[in-house]
KEDRENBA-821304 format. One record per residue (C-alpha): residue number from 1; residue in three letters; z, y, x. Coordinates in pm, whole numbers. Layout:
KEDRENBA-821304
NUM_ALA_Z_Y_X
...
END
This chain:
KEDRENBA-821304
1_UNK_-8019_16469_-5442
2_UNK_-8382_16393_-5468
3_UNK_-8492_16268_-5781
4_UNK_-8766_16069_-5655
5_UNK_-8544_15887_-5410
6_UNK_-8486_15642_-5683
7_UNK_-8854_15605_-5811
8_UNK_-8990_15443_-5473
9_UNK_-9108_15053_-5554
10_UNK_-9056_14809_-5284
11_UNK_-9357_14724_-5118
12_UNK_-9459_14350_-5158
13_UNK_-9525_14172_-4850
14_UNK_-9838_13993_-4748
15_UNK_-9804_13688_-4564
16_UNK_-10004_13668_-4272
17_UNK_-10291_13393_-4221
18_UNK_-10224_13081_-4008
19_UNK_-10351_13044_-3691
20_UNK_-10686_12867_-3673
21_UNK_-10571_12557_-3537
22_UNK_-10279_12515_-3813
23_UNK_-10524_12575_-4064
24_UNK_-10732_12294_-3948
25_UNK_-10446_12050_-3953
26_UNK_-10320_12165_-4276
27_UNK_-10673_12096_-4405
28_UNK_-10671_11750_-4274
29_UNK_-10329_11656_-4423
30_UNK_-10412_11782_-4760
31_UNK_-10744_11558_-4755
32_UNK_-10535_11276_-4644
33_UNK_-10305_11313_-4905
34_UNK_-10592_11354_-5173
35_UNK_-10725_11023_-5022
36_UNK_-10426_10838_-5015
37_UNK_-10333_10918_-5385
38_UNK_-10685_10779_-5480
39_UNK_-10641_10460_-5311
40_UNK_-10345_10388_-5493
41_UNK_-10506_10409_-5804
42_UNK_-10822_10171_-5716
43_UNK_-10657_9848_-5593
44_UNK_-10866_9590_-5437
45_UNK_-10824_9360_-5742
46_UNK_-10947_9648_-6003
47_UNK_-11200_9762_-5750
48_UNK_-11372_9418_-5729
49_UNK_-11263_9267_-6097
50_UNK_-11548_9085_-6265
51_UNK_-11598_9414_-6524
52_UNK_-11691_9637_-6173
53_UNK_-11915_9383_-6041
54_UNK_-12128_9320_-6366
55_UNK_-12130_9681_-6378
56_UNK_-12286_9719_-6009
57_UNK_-12543_9426_-6068
58_UNK_-12663_9625_-6428
59_UNK_-12710_9921_-6233
60_UNK_-12916_9741_-5944
61_UNK_-13116_9602_-6221
62_UNK_-13178_9912_-6433
63_UNK_-13267_10078_-6101
64_UNK_-13559_9905_-5907
65_UNK_-13496_10165_-5639
66_UNK_-13183_9989_-5550
67_UNK_-13272_9616_-5532
68_UNK_-13409_9485_-5243
69_UNK_-13794_9370_-5160
70_UNK_-13802_8998_-5158
71_UNK_-13917_8883_-4809
72_UNK_-14276_8794_-4776
73_UNK_-14283_8454_-4577
74_UNK_-14475_8463_-4257
75_UNK_-14813_8248_-4284
76_UNK_-14842_7942_-4093
77_UNK_-15082_7934_-3801
78_UNK_-15446_7840_-3836
79_UNK_-15601_7551_-3666
80_UNK_-15971_7465_-3686
81_UNK_-16099_7084_-3661
82_UNK_-16447_7029_-3539
83_UNK_-16576_6688_-3629
84_UNK_-16813_6659_-3325
85_UNK_-17194_6611_-3458
86_UNK_-17099_6578_-3816
87_UNK_-17350_6782_-4037
88_UNK_-17621_6806_-3738
89_UNK_-17700_6440_-3577
90_UNK_-17538_6090_-3530
91_UNK_-17425_6144_-3165
92_UNK_-17382_5840_-2991
93_UNK_-17516_5553_-3171
94_UNK_-17432_5144_-3123
95_UNK_-17632_4857_-3128
96_UNK_-17471_4778_-3457
97_UNK_-17532_5122_-3578
98_UNK_-17221_5272_-3581
99_UNK_-17244_5623_-3518
100_UNK_-17001_5866_-3303
101_UNK_-17057_6106_-3573
102_UNK_-16880_5855_-3840
103_UNK_-16582_5797_-3589
104_UNK_-16530_6136_-3495
105_UNK_-16532_6236_-3874
106_UNK_-16286_5987_-3955
107_UNK_-16043_6113_-3672
108_UNK_-16068_6461_-3784
109_UNK_-15989_6396_-4130
110_UNK_-15671_6234_-4014
111_UNK_-15584_6510_-3773
112_UNK_-15639_6778_-4058
113_UNK_-15405_6560_-4310
114_UNK_-15139_6545_-4055
115_UNK_-15146_6895_-3968
116_UNK_-15160_7032_-4333
117_UNK_-14841_6803_-4398
118_UNK_-14689_6983_-4159
119_UNK_-14759_7344_-4325
120_UNK_-15023_7454_-4094
121_UNK_-15363_7616_-4242
122_UNK_-15646_7384_-4117
123_UNK_-16026_7445_-4123
124_UNK_-16245_7097_-4127
125_UNK_-16551_7230_-3945
126_UNK_-16909_7078_-3891
127_UNK_-17063_7104_-3540
128_UNK_-17281_7377_-3602
129_UNK_-17062_7529_-3910
130_UNK_-17153_7885_-3991
131_UNK_-16775_7964_-3978
132_UNK_-16768_7918_-3628
133_UNK_-16924_8270_-3557
134_UNK_-16637_8496_-3482
135_UNK_-16404_8240_-3581
136_UNK_-16032_8317_-3567
137_UNK_-15737_8097_-3547
138_UNK_-15453_8006_-3322
139_UNK_-15636_7703_-3150
140_UNK_-15954_7497_-3227
141_UNK_-16012_7134_-3102
142_UNK_-16353_6995_-3109
143_UNK_-16323_6593_-3145
144_UNK_-16606_6369_-2979
145_UNK_-16640_6024_-2819
146_UNK_-16838_5879_-2500
147_UNK_-17112_5640_-2494
148_UNK_-17143_5287_-2698
149_UNK_-17313_5167_-2376
150_UNK_-17133_4938_-2100
151_UNK_-17111_5131_-1810
152_UNK_-16854_4949_-1623
153_UNK_-16500_4831_-1646
154_UNK_-16335_5169_-1559
155_UNK_-16521_5316_-1860
156_UNK_-16225_5338_-2081
157_UNK_-16015_5622_-2180
158_UNK_-16015_5981_-2282
159_UNK_-16120_6342_-2171
160_UNK_-15998_6680_-2223
161_UNK_-16167_6989_-2118
162_UNK_-16109_7384_-2225
163_UNK_-16380_7673_-2166
164_UNK_-16470_7738_-1824
165_UNK_-16480_8103_-1854
166_UNK_-16180_8137_-2137
167_UNK_-16037_8486_-2166
168_UNK_-15659_8337_-2178
169_UNK_-15681_8070_-1919
170_UNK_-15316_8001_-1908
171_UNK_-15330_7949_-2285
172_UNK_-15631_7694_-2235
173_UNK_-15457_7526_-1967
174_UNK_-15166_7529_-2167
175_UNK_-15336_7346_-2480
176_UNK_-15516_7124_-2243
177_UNK_-15173_6978_-2110
178_UNK_-15057_6958_-2429
179_UNK_-15317_6743_-2564
180_UNK_-15347_6518_-2249
181_UNK_-14980_6453_-2228
182_UNK_-14948_6378_-2644
183_UNK_-15271_6165_-2673
184_UNK_-15194_5932_-2372
185_UNK_-14842_5891_-2506
186_UNK_-14986_5796_-2868
187_UNK_-15272_5575_-2769
188_UNK_-15185_5449_-2420
189_UNK_-15541_5547_-2306
190_UNK_-15554_5718_-1957
191_UNK_-15688_6013_-1894
192_UNK_-16019_6072_-1699
193_UNK_-16005_6437_-1556
194_UNK_-16257_6371_-1285
195_UNK_-16537_6257_-1544
196_UNK_-16540_6587_-1742
197_UNK_-16898_6739_-1762
198_UNK_-17036_7096_-1821
199_UNK_-17144_7002_-2169
200_UNK_-16761_6973_-2230
201_UNK_-16648_7301_-2016
202_UNK_-16945_7493_-2143
203_UNK_-16946_7348_-2485
204_UNK_-17144_7573_-2731
205_UNK_-16854_7608_-2964
206_UNK_-16625_7810_-2698
207_UNK_-16917_8065_-2685
208_UNK_-16928_8116_-3058
209_UNK_-16577_8153_-3198
210_UNK_-16356_8477_-3151
211_UNK_-16254_8535_-2767
212_UNK_-15894_8507_-2869
213_UNK_-15916_8159_-3043
214_UNK_-15781_7924_-2766
215_UNK_-16017_7601_-2787
216_UNK_-16054_7264_-2633
217_UNK_-16259_6969_-2676
218_UNK_-16155_6620_-2660
219_UNK_-16338_6281_-2625
220_UNK_-16090_6056_-2770
221_UNK_-16222_5750_-2608
222_UNK_-16531_5540_-2503
223_UNK_-16715_5374_-2798
224_UNK_-16757_5049_-2600
225_UNK_-16443_4948_-2423
226_UNK_-16218_5163_-2665
227_UNK_-16389_5070_-3002
228_UNK_-16113_4862_-3117
229_UNK_-15854_5163_-3108
230_UNK_-16112_5422_-3214
231_UNK_-16215_5234_-3537
232_UNK_-15919_5025_-3603
233_UNK_-15639_5251_-3520
234_UNK_-15800_5587_-3606
235_UNK_-15449_5698_-3738
236_UNK_-15290_5627_-3393
237_UNK_-15553_5840_-3243
238_UNK_-15522_6121_-3493
239_UNK_-15185_6115_-3431
240_UNK_-15227_6200_-3076
241_UNK_-15436_6481_-3129
242_UNK_-15233_6625_-3393
243_UNK_-14916_6615_-3165
244_UNK_-15107_6793_-2910
245_UNK_-15185_7055_-3104
246_UNK_-14845_7081_-3223
247_UNK_-14707_7078_-2862
248_UNK_-14913_7408_-2803
249_UNK_-14855_7603_-3143
250_UNK_-14453_7509_-3065
251_UNK_-14470_7583_-2707
252_UNK_-14298_7222_-2689
253_UNK_-14212_7120_-2326
254_UNK_-14458_6872_-2169
255_UNK_-14359_6560_-2145
256_UNK_-14169_6547_-2473
257_UNK_-14321_6517_-2850
258_UNK_-14099_6655_-3160
259_UNK_-14189_6537_-3528
260_UNK_-14028_6856_-3681
261_UNK_-14250_7114_-3844
END
């Protein structure tokens, strides 16, 4: 007998690798088992306990990179109000010495106060104010009044006009429509569209301000037949102008006035 016959050591067999698809399935199952085990260790109660939340807040406070920035409030629109003739001349002068410039300024101040109360940025400007050169705002309105002389019984009411060559005519028309609608409602005065002059449509301020500033001029009444409302009820007059400006800024429907800021 060959003595080496009993010296043979049985060979250890190496298992063959799993096919690729089975290997992927096994990996997914293994990961799933591990995740399930971890989830059983962290219940919702323990995960969101007061202690855990406090630790999270401390971590956020200690690391500014993880905190959220405070949102910056959007600035309110800027509005320019020109007190017609102020700082330059008297404008129309009545027999008793009342001047158009006085009436215009009184109304302009009240318009400014109303718009400031709503949170808008408002600049009160003189007739030939240096700030008008290239002035930028969402809207600018110049306040004027008509003659102190008696013309006829029809010389009562108001006029509104925008620039004849506005860069954005649709905005100018919208501002005009808002002023006409709201002012008529507040004062009860009637609109005179057929007596608007070139002095209004080619008003000098229109060519001085930035071309993107939507602007209009309003003659709030006649200092003769409309004197009572202009001098004794300036708040009512100012409310009509302010409402018209707000109508434009908020894109309100024509024929409806809103008082919310």
